[in-house]
N, C-alpha and C positions, 0 to 999 in steps of 0.2 A: 138037667140044670148044670151050670158051671159055677164053681165056687171061686171067687176072686179074693185075693188078699190085698187090702189097702191099709198100710200102716199096721195098727194092732187089731184091726177089725175085719171081719169076713162078711160078705154079702152074696146072696144068690141072684143071678141074672139069667134072662132067657138066652138060650143058645143062639136064637135068631139075631139077637143084638150083637153077638160077637162075630158075625159074619164079615167077610172081606168087603161086602157091599156097603158097610156102614160108613157114611160120609157126614160127620156131625157139623163140620164148619165149612163154609163156602166163602171164598174171597170174591166179593161182589164188585169191588172197585179197587184199582191200583193206579196211583197217579204220581207224577214227578213231584218231589217234595218242594213246593214253594210255600204253601200254607194249606193245611186242611188234610183230610176232612176235620172239621171242628164244629163246636156249638151244637152237638147232636140233641134233637128234641123229638119226642114221640107225639104224633097226632093221629089218633085212631090206630089203624093198622100199618101206618107208614112212618118211616124215620126220615126226618129232614136234617140237613146239615149244610155247612158252608165249605166251598172249595175255592182256593185262589189259583188261577192259572197265570200264564205269562201275560194275559191281556185283561182279565177282569176277576172280580169277586162274584161268584154265582151261587145260587140256591140249588141244591140237589135233593132228591128223595129216593128212598128204596123201599121195596116191599119184601126184601129178604132174598130176592133172586138176582142173578146177573142181568137178565134182560129187563128186570123191573127197577134197576138202579140207573136213574137218568137225571140229566140236568133239567131243572125246571125253567130257570130264567137267569140272565145276567142282571146283577143288581147295581154294581158300581165298577168303574175302571180300576185296574190294579194300581194306578197312580194315586188313587184316593188314599187319605191318611190312615184309613182303617176299614175293615170289612164289616158286614152286617153282624150285629151282636144282640144279646138278650133274646134269643129265640124262645118263644113262650106259646104254649097251646091254650086256647080258650074257645069254647063253643064249637069245637071241631075244626077250628081254623088255626093257622100259624100266624103269629105276629112277631115282628122284630124291628129293630132300629138300625138305620143306615144313614150315615152322614147327617145325623140330627133329625131325620125324617122317619115317621112311623109307617111301616109297611104291613101288609097282610097277604096271605096266600092260601088258596084252596087246593094247591098242588098242581095247578095248571099254569101255563105261561100267561094266558089271558086273565086268569084270576090272581095273578101276583102283581101288586101295584101299591103305591102309597095309599094310605087310608084316606078316603074322600069325606072327611069331616073337618071343615075349616078350622074349628077350634083346636083340633088335635094334630095339626100338621107337624109340630115340633115336640109332641109328647113322647115320653119314654116308657116302655112297657115294664111293669113291676112284677105282676103275678096274676094267675087266674084267681078270681074272687067273685063269689056269688054267681058262677056260671058265665061270667064275662071277663074281659081283660081289664085289669086295674092299671091305669096309666097315670104318670105324673106329668102335669103340664106347667112349665115355668111361665110366669107372667112377670116380665121385667118391672121392677119397682113395687110389685104387690105380693111377692112371695110365690108360692106354688099352689096349684090346685090338684085335687084327685078326681079322676073321672072313671066311670065304667063304660065300656063300649063293646059292641059286637062288630064294629067296623062300618056301621051305617049311621046316618044322621039320626034316624028315628030311634036307633038302639043305643044312643050315647047320651049320658047325662052326668052332670057334675054332682059329686057327693060331698065335696069339701072345697071351700074357697074362702077368700077373705070376706069379713074378718073371722078369726084372727089371721094376720099375715104370717105365714109359716114358710120356712125353708126346709123341705122334706128330703131326707136321705134317699138317694136313688139306688143304693146297693140292695140286691135281692134279699140279703140276710137282715135287712133293716126293717122288715115288716113281717108279721105273722098273723094268721087267722086263728081265733080261739074256737073252742068247741061250740060256743053259742053263735058263731058267725061274726063276732066283732073283729075289727081290724086294729091291731096294735102296731104302732110305727114310731120310728125315731125321727126327730126333727128339732129345729130351733125356731125361735120367733125372729122376725125381721128386726124388732126393737131390741132384742138381746141375742145377737148372732153367735156369741161365744159360749153359750150355756146349753149343752145338749139336754133334751127332754124326751120323755116317752109320753105318747098320746094314745088314747083309745077312742076309736070312732065306732059308735054302736050302729046296729042295723037300722035304728030309727033316725040316724043322722046326728045324734048328740056327740059332741067332742068333749072328752075328759082328759085332763092332764094327770098322768099317773105318777110321774117321777121327774124331778129336776136335779141335774148334777150340781154339785156344790160350787162349781165355777168353771172357768175355761181350762183347757189343757187336760180335760178328763173325757175319755171315750166311753160310750155305751155300746157294748159289743155282745155278740153271740145270743141274740134274742131268740128264745125258744118257748113255744106254747106247750103246756101239758094240761089238757082239758081247757078250763077257763083260767087257769093260773099261768102267769108269764114269768120266766126266769131270765136273768141277764147279768152280765158282768159290767162293772165300772173299772176302768184302768187309767191310772195316771200315766200320761204319755211321756214317761221318763224311765230310763233303765234302772233296774233294781227296786222298783216299786211294786207292792203287792197288787193282786187282782181281788176284787170284792164281789162276791156272789149275792145277788138280791132276788127277791120273789115278791110278786104282787098278785092279789086276787082279782084285780081289775077295777077296784074302787079307789077313789082319790085318797091319798095318804096311807094306803095299805102296804106300800113297799117296805120290806123288812130286810135288813142286812143279815145274811145267813152265816157267812164265814169269810175270812181272808185267806188267800191262797198264794202260793208260788212265787217266792223270790227268785227261784231258779228258772222260772218259765210259767206262762199263763196256762190255766186249765184249757181243755179243748174236748171236742167230740160230744157236745151236749145232745142227748138223745132221749126222747119221750118213750117210756116203756112201762107198762103195768101201772099207769097212773102216777108215775114218779119220774124224776129226772136222773139220768145216769150220765156220767162224764168221767174224764181222766184228769187227775190232779195230783199235785204234791202239796202236802200240808205245810203251812208256814211255820208251825210251831213244833216240828218233830223231824227225825232223821229219815222218815219214810220217803222213798222215791215215788215216781209216778205210778199210781194204782187206780183201780176203779172205785168211784164214789157214787153215792146215791143221795137224793134229797126229796123229802115230801113237802118242801116249802116252809119248813120251820127250822130254826137254828138247831134244836135238839135232834131233828130228823135228818140233818145234813152230816153225813159220816162216811168213813170208808166202808165199801161193801165187803171187801176181804183183802187181806195183805197177801197177794199171790207170791211175791218174792220179797221177803223181809229184808230190811236194810236200805242203804242209800241207793242201790242200783235200781230197784223198782222193776215191775214187769212191763211198764209202758204200754198199756192197752191202746189199741188203735182200731179204726174201721168198725166202730160200734154200729150194728145193723140188726134190725128187728125182723124176725120171721116167725109168724104165729105167736106162740107163747114162750118164745125163747129170744134172748138177746145174744148175738154172736159178736166176737171180737178177736183180735190177734194179740197175743201176749207171750212173754218169756218168763217161765218160772225158775230159770237158772239150772234146770235139769234137762228139759226137752227142747230147748231152743225156742225160737218164735214159731208158734203153732196156733191152730184155731181152737178157741175156747167158747163155752156157752154158759149162760146163767138163766135161771128162772126168776131172778131178782132177789134171791136170798144167798147168804154166805155159804150155806151147806149145799145149795143147788148150783154153785159156780164150780165148773170143772173143765179139765182139758177135754175137748170134744174128740179130737183125733190127732195122733202124732204121725203126720203124713211122712216125714222123714225120721224114722225111729232113732231114738237116742238123743244125744246132745246136739247133733246138727239141726239147723233150722230149715223148714220148708218155705219160710218167708211168705205166707199168704198175704195178698193185697187186693185192692179193687173190689171189695165186697159190695154186692148189689142183689136185690131181689127181683123176681119176675115170675108170674104164673105159679106162685106157691113154692118157688125154689130159691135157694141162695147160690149165687155165682161168685167165683173168686179165682185168682191165679195162685198156683203153688208149685213147688218143686219137690218131687218125691225122692230125689237123689238118683233116679234112673232115667226119667223122661225129660228132665229139665223143667223149667217153669212153663206150665200149660194150664188151660182152663179146667176148672173143677166145678162141681155143683153139689148141693145138699138138697135131697128131696125125701120127705117122710122120715127125717132123722138119719138118712144114710148119705155119706160123702162118696163121690165118685169122680174120677178123672173123665172128662167128656170129650177130649180131643188131644191129639198129639200132632200139633201143627208143624213143628220142626222135628221130624222123626229122630229117634235115638235120644241121646242125652242133650241135644241142643235145646235151647230155650226159645219160646215164642216171645218176640219183643213187644208184648202187649202193653200199651200205654196206660199209665195210672194218672188220674186227674189229681189236682191239688185243691183241697178245700180250705175253709177258713182257718187261719192261723197255721197254714201249711200242714194241716191234718190230711192224711191220705183220703182221697175221694174215690167214688165208684169208677170201675173200668168198663162196666157193662150197662147198656141201655136197652130196655125192652120196648118193642112196638109190635102189637098184634101177636102172632105166634112165633116171633123170633126175638132173640137177644143179639145185640150188636157190640162189637169191640173193634179197636184200632190197633194195628201193629206198625211200628216204625223201626227200621234198622239203621244204626249208625254207619253200617258198611255199604248201604245202597242209598240212592237218592229218591227212594220210593216210600210212600205211605200206602197202607191198604186198609180197607174197611171189610170186616168179616161179619157173617151172620150165622147163627145156629138156631135150629128149631128148638123150641123150649122142651120138647120131649126127647131130643136126641141124646143118645148115650152110646159111646164107643168104648168098651172096656179095654183095660190094659191086657196085653197078651204076654 
């Protein structure tokens, strides 16, 4: 066995894994940078994504190999105002919207076409729900309808339509599914279009209004389900105004104001973990900077989890990601720089997980994502540059050195709601995928790694 040193921690690994034959990351596609790959979505064992060439917007797929990374079908000419969007998996198929038309694909050219359901020609995909695709269908003059579809006429049905006449938000973050299978979504009535509301659509088809904003100019944001409870923020759309955290148990009139936050910036990173809500926030009524917070849905139970970096600077937790019975995030305690932290949901169980670049320098982890029981992220150990890492069974490891030496792999980081960092990795089947883009070349590249791969540092 060989003993490897990573930061402050030592791990044993098989000699076989340290052989020169270890190839943990494969460049499966490299293209001239016009647009893409983008919009990555996993469907079964395959990854689908969009690429823009000099002539068209096209749908591609990959099975993790070079030979299995192929173009499926051209979707729209490059002169179109925008490419396919909202790639969504449902019932083992891919759905997406292009130029206002709902499409579906089974991964073949002949099976990639507009959905042949007359009522859903101009529908917009929202999310997978109850094993089918939930779509929003606008009806001019009558508001919006919600439908479930599997892409066939027989498998499509309306689950919500007028009355009442509603205008429903089409943003993916504007709807969530509760543990009981109810759909909670944001919308307005046609009769009162300036007042945002929250609605709950039960599995039996009953529509319940959960919350109504106090007037126009107020946004309902960051809708997050924790079991059957729903959390959300209301924000006055003006600079310098606080954000208000609310919670509802799903019954009419149950919404309760938990706390006001953040004159210096809105909270972000709402994450369900251990039956509670975790997020990053700055208290409105104190000097504390951005720190991790927790809420059980009551005012008394909405509090700082721990003050990692006391004072105005704050530790600024980002990338909150659940793996098993731990919540991982990136923070700076003022001593070790920005590094990977973990918590079991308690103050005493919140700790620095690993100091990848020892001492005050930061390893700047980003892009946290899970797949096949592992946590993937990008970090810089001060020797190999920014490269892919993973955590498995509580052990962190660098899994590739894409740019040998101290050069950094230009792995793209997504941007989530309120500019919070989003995942850089997507899992499909036995592979995880990521993108690289270099400002020094006109090329983008799609990479795949087997989820079991591990090439240790030498």
